[in-house]
N, C-alpha and C positions, 0 to 999 in steps of 0.2 A: 638258271637251271635249264638244261636241254633234255628233251625226251626224244628217244630214237625209236621209231615205230616200224615194225616189220610184220608181214603176213605170209603164212605158208599153209598149204593144204595137203592132207593125206587122204588115203582111202580109209573107210571105217576099219578095215582089217589092220591097218598100220598105226592107227591113232594112239592106242595105248602104248605101243612100243616107242613111238616118237615122243610121247609125253614123258615116259620113263627115261629115255635118253637125255632129254632136255634137263630134267631134274637131277639125275644121278651123275651125269658126266659133263654136259655142256655148261650148265649154270655154275657148277662147282669149279670147273676149269676157268671160267671167266673170273670168278671170285678169287681163285688161287693166283691169278696174275697180279693182284693187288695194284690195280691201276689207280693212280692218284686222280681223284675227282669222280670215280665211279660210285654211284649211290644205290645201285640195286636194279632189279628186274621184276616185272610182273608178267605172268603168263595167263592168257585168256584162251578158252576153248569153246567152240560152237559146232554142234552137229547140224549139218546141212542136208542130211539124207544120204546122197551118194558121195559126199565128201565131208571131211571134218576140217574146219578152219582153226588155225592157231594164230594168235597175235601176241607178239612180245613187245613190251614197252620198257626200254632201258632208261635209266636216269643218270645224268652226268652234270657236273658243276659247270662245264664249259665245252666249247667246241674243241679246245686243246685236249681235253679228256676223251672226247669222242675219237679224235685222231689217234690218241694213244691206244685206244681199243681197236679201231678199224684200219688205221693207216692213213696216209695222205689222201688217198682216194676214198674218203670216209663214207661216201654215199653207197658204195658197193656193199651189198649184203655179205655178212660173214656167216657162211653156212658150211660147216664141216662135212667132209665126204660121207661119213656114216649117216648124217642127217639127210643128205641128198638122196640116199638110197631109200629112205622111208617116205620122202615127200613126193607127191604127184605133181605139184607146181608150187612156185614161191616167187616173191618179189625179188627181182635182181638187185634192186636198190632199196635202201631204207629211207624213211622220211624223218626229217629232224625239225623239231618245233621248239621255239623258245617258250618256256612256261611263264605266263604273265600273271597268273593268280593261282592260289591254292587255298582252299578253305577246308579245315577239318572240324568235325563236330565231336 
């Protein structure tokens, strides 16, 4: 299992609009692509006062599945134009981690 981690920040004024865009368009668009080996996405949000931080963690079966999502240059962040208008800054690249353990209770 591979996790793909990415960070973006908005102004507090844009935070709700960005979250709505993620949930209503971007996440459903990813799901609609029906990428073999894509296992889902988590969204985290944290208020930092002058900024609001968002973190996404995507789950894939393999690096081949990551490439199917992001392309051969798979580390480059996939940030649609509409999202870029709401973000004040974001990671240009995503980080990828091999999941070595998972414990559910």
